[in-house]
C-alpha positions in Angstrom: -6.8 17.5 3.6 -9.9 16.0 5.4 -12.5 14.1 3.4 -15.5 12.0 4.3 -15.4 8.2 4.2 -17.8 6.5 1.8 -18.7 2.9 1.3 -19.6 0.7 -1.7 -20.7 -2.9 -2.1 -18.2 -5.1 -3.9 -18.8 -8.4 -5.8 -19.2 -10.7 -2.8 -21.6 -8.3 -1.0 -19.2 -6.9 1.4 -18.8 -3.2 2.1 -15.5 -1.5 1.3 -14.8 2.0 2.7 -12.9 4.6 0.7 -11.8 8.2 0.5 -11.6 10.4 -2.6 -9.2 13.3 -2.3 -10.1 15.7 -5.1 -7.1 17.3 -6.8 -6.8 19.9 -9.5 -4.8 17.8 -12.0 -6.1 15.2 -14.5 -4.3 12.1 -13.1 -6.0 9.5 -11.0 -4.2 7.7 -8.3 -5.5 4.5 -6.5 -3.5 4.0 -3.4 -3.5 1.0 -1.0 -2.3 1.1 2.5 -0.1 -1.2 4.6 -1.1 -3.9 7.0 -3.2 -2.9 10.0 -3.6 0.7 8.9 -6.3 2.3 6.7 -6.8 4.7 3.9 -5.9 7.7 6.1 -2.3 6.3 5.8 -1.9 8.4 2.7 -3.2 11.7 4.1 0.2 13.4 4.2 1.2 12.1 0.7 -2.1 13.4 -0.7 -1.0 17.0 0.1 1.8 16.6 -2.4 -0.3 15.0 -5.1 -3.3 17.4 -5.2 -1.9 19.5 -8.0 -1.3 16.3 -10.1 -4.7 14.7 -9.7 -7.3 13.0 -7.6 -6.5 10.2 -5.1 -8.6 7.2 -4.2 -7.6 5.5 -0.9 -9.5 2.5 0.2 -9.7 0.7 3.5 -8.9 -2.9 2.6 -11.3 -5.5 3.8 -10.6 -6.4 7.4 -9.3 -2.9 8.0 -10.6 0.5 9.0 -14.3 1.1 8.3 -14.6 -1.7 5.7 -16.3 -5.0 6.5 -14.3 -7.6 8.4 -15.6 -11.0 7.3 -14.1 -14.2 8.5 -11.1 -15.4 6.7 -9.3 -16.7 4.8 -8.4 -13.7 2.7 -6.4 -13.6 -0.5 -4.4 -10.8 -2.2 -6.5 -11.4 -5.4 -9.6 -10.7 -3.4 -8.1 -7.4 -2.2 -7.2 -6.5 -5.8 -10.8 -7.3 -6.8 -12.1 -5.0 -4.0 -10.0 -2.1 -5.4 -11.2 -2.8 -8.9 -14.8 -2.8 -7.7 -14.4 0.5 -5.8 -12.8 2.1 -8.9 -15.8 0.9 -11.0 -18.2 2.3 -8.4 -16.7 5.8 -8.6 -16.5 5.7 -12.4 -12.8 5.1 -12.9 -11.9 2.7 -15.7 -8.2 3.0 -15.0 -5.7 4.7 -12.7 -2.1 5.0 -11.6 -2.0 2.1 -9.1 0.3 2.4 -6.0 0.8 0.9 -2.6 3.1 0.5 0.3 4.1 -2.8 2.0 0.9 -4.9 2.0 -0.6 -2.3 -0.4 2.3 -2.8 -2.7 1.5 -6.5 -2.9 -2.1 -5.6 -3.6 -1.1 -3.1 -6.3 1.3 -5.6 -8.0 -1.5 -8.2 -8.0 -4.0 -5.7 -9.4 -1.6 -4.9 -12.2 -1.3 -8.6 -13.0 -5.0 -9.2 -12.9 -6.2 -5.9 -14.4 -3.5 -4.7 -16.8 -6.0 -2.8 -18.9 -6.9 -0.7 -15.8 -3.3 0.0 -14.7 -1.9 3.2 -16.3 1.3 2.9 -14.2 2.5 1.1 -11.1 4.2 2.4 -7.9 5.6 -0.1 -5.5 6.8 1.3 -2.1 8.6 -0.8 0.5 7.1 -4.0 -0.8 7.8 -7.4 -2.2 6.6 -9.9 -4.8 6.6 -12.5 -2.1 7.9 -12.9 1.5 8.6 -16.5 1.1 8.2 -17.2 4.8 4.6 -18.2 5.8 5.9 -19.5 9.2 7.0 -16.0 10.2 3.6 -14.6 9.4 1.9 -17.4 11.3 4.1 -16.6 14.3 3.0 -13.0 14.1 -0.6 -14.0 13.9 -0.1 -16.3 16.9 1.4 -13.5 19.0 -1.5 -11.2 18.2 -4.0 -14.0 19.2 -2.2 -14.7 22.5 -1.3 -11.2 23.5 -3.6 -8.9 21.6 -2.5 -6.1 19.2 -0.7 -4.3 22.0 1.8 -7.1 22.2 3.1 -6.2 18.8 3.6 -2.4 19.3 7.3 -2.5 20.0 7.9 -4.7 17.0 5.8 -2.5 14.8 7.5 0.7 15.8 10.9 -0.8 14.9 9.6 -1.7 11.5 7.6 1.5 10.8 10.1 4.3 11.4 13.7 5.1 12.2 14.8 6.2 15.7 15.4 9.7 14.3 11.9 10.0 12.8 10.4 8.7 16.1 12.2 11.3 18.1 11.3 14.1 15.7 7.7 13.2 15.0 6.3 11.2 18.0 2.8 12.5 17.3 2.8 10.8 13.9 3.8 7.5 15.4 1.2 7.9 18.2 -1.4 8.3 15.5 -0.2 5.1 13.7 -0.3 3.2 17.0 -3.9 4.3 17.7 -4.9 3.0 14.3 -3.0 -0.2 14.8 -4.6 -0.9 18.2 -8.1 -0.4 16.7 -7.7 -3.4 14.4 -10.1 -6.3 14.6 -8.0 -9.2 15.9 -9.5 -12.0 13.8 -9.2 -9.8 10.6 -5.6 -9.1 11.4 -4.8 -12.8 11.9 -6.5 -13.6 8.5 -4.5 -10.8 6.8 -1.2 -12.0 8.3 -1.9 -15.5 6.8 -2.7 -13.9 3.5 0.6 -12.0 3.6 2.5 -15.3 4.1 0.8 -16.9 1.1 1.5 -14.1 -1.4 3.9 -15.1 -4.2 4.1 -13.2 -7.5 7.9 -13.8 -7.9 7.5 -15.8 -11.1 5.1 -13.3 -12.7 7.0 -10.1 -12.7 7.7 -10.4 -16.4 4.0 -10.0 -17.1 4.0 -6.4 -15.9 3.9 -4.0 -18.8 2.8 -0.8 -17.1 5.4 1.9 -16.4 6.7 1.0 -12.9 8.6 2.8 -10.2 10.0 1.0 -7.2 10.9 2.8 -4.0 12.4 1.4 -0.8 13.8 2.7 2.5 17.5 2.0 3.1 16.6 0.8 6.6 13.5 -1.3 5.7 13.9 -4.5 7.7 10.7 -6.2 6.6 11.1 -5.9 2.8 14.8 -4.9 2.5 16.5 -3.4 -0.5 17.1 -6.8 -1.9 13.3 -7.4 -2.3 13.0 -4.1 -4.2 16.0 -5.0 -6.4 14.3 -8.3 -7.2 11.2 -6.3 -8.3 13.3 -4.0 -10.4 15.2 -6.7 -12.2 12.0 -8.6 -12.9 9.9 -5.7 -14.2 11.3 -4.5 -17.5 11.8 -0.8 -17.8 11.1 -0.1 -14.1 12.8 2.7 -12.2 14.3 2.1 -8.8 15.2 4.4 -5.9 16.5 3.9 -2.4 15.3 6.5 0.2 18.3 7.1 2.5 17.7 6.5 6.3 14.1 5.6 5.7 12.2 2.6 7.0 8.9 1.0 6.1 6.4 3.7 6.6 8.6 6.8 6.7 7.6 7.8 3.2 3.8 7.9 3.5 4.0 9.0 7.1 6.3 11.9 6.6 5.9 12.6 2.8 9.6 12.5 2.3 10.2 14.5 -0.9 12.3 11.8 -2.8 9.6 9.2 -2.2 6.6 11.5 -2.9 8.1 12.5 -6.3 7.8 8.8 -7.3 4.0 9.2 -6.8 3.5 12.1 -9.1 1.9 11.5 -12.5 1.2 15.0 -14.0 0.5 14.2 -17.7 3.6 12.2 -18.6 1.6 9.1 -19.4 0.2 10.9 -22.4 3.8 11.4 -23.7 4.5 7.7 -23.1 6.9 8.4 -20.3 6.9 6.8 -16.9 4.5 8.8 -14.8 6.1 7.6 -11.6 9.6 8.6 -12.7 11.5 10.7 -10.2 
């Protein structure tokens, strides 16, 4: 499903790009992408959600067609950007979901804007990496060798060998997006990722929450998802077999996509992310 990219001005005067995929259902999904991708990250997933509702997919600041101001960036700032885009299109609340970095943003959004969070979907993500030095090292490698120096590392994190062999065109598309990133913005975002830490705040989440992780996710392994599940009361938890970090959004794996469906379960006080 192809849609045009629009832009709106957020509270600090920067422009944030976004896509709205109109669906036939009543639900509203606000989805946030992973590091060094953009809102088109969700294009395959949207196809499975169009009968459930409408999807908003932003380009986070420093990514895609959004502005790329000088850092530092914060995850709270990213959550504010999402809130401002939702306000701009007339959404007071939505089902909030994200993968990897987008999951960190979504979790922060739910903490900062609980009244705007109907439900929460956390895919291949964490409440905190706890290793700023590793993120600084990744930023250093990008600065010294350019984005191309990280391609091999990224491919091993994104997808399994099986998926790479069966869908090389999908991975090629992801690489093209990755290489188009602004280097300084990428460095600033890596440092933001290293600073994220919501591990002590999970008990504040009251929205129905579903947590999904790939069994082969090396960056945020199953233990990170289990920590989220234990910390968020009433959350559901699923491991997608033989899936890595981006397999779910890239390939729209059925078991993971079902965790993103809302239908009208929220009205019946059930978990709209429940599989």
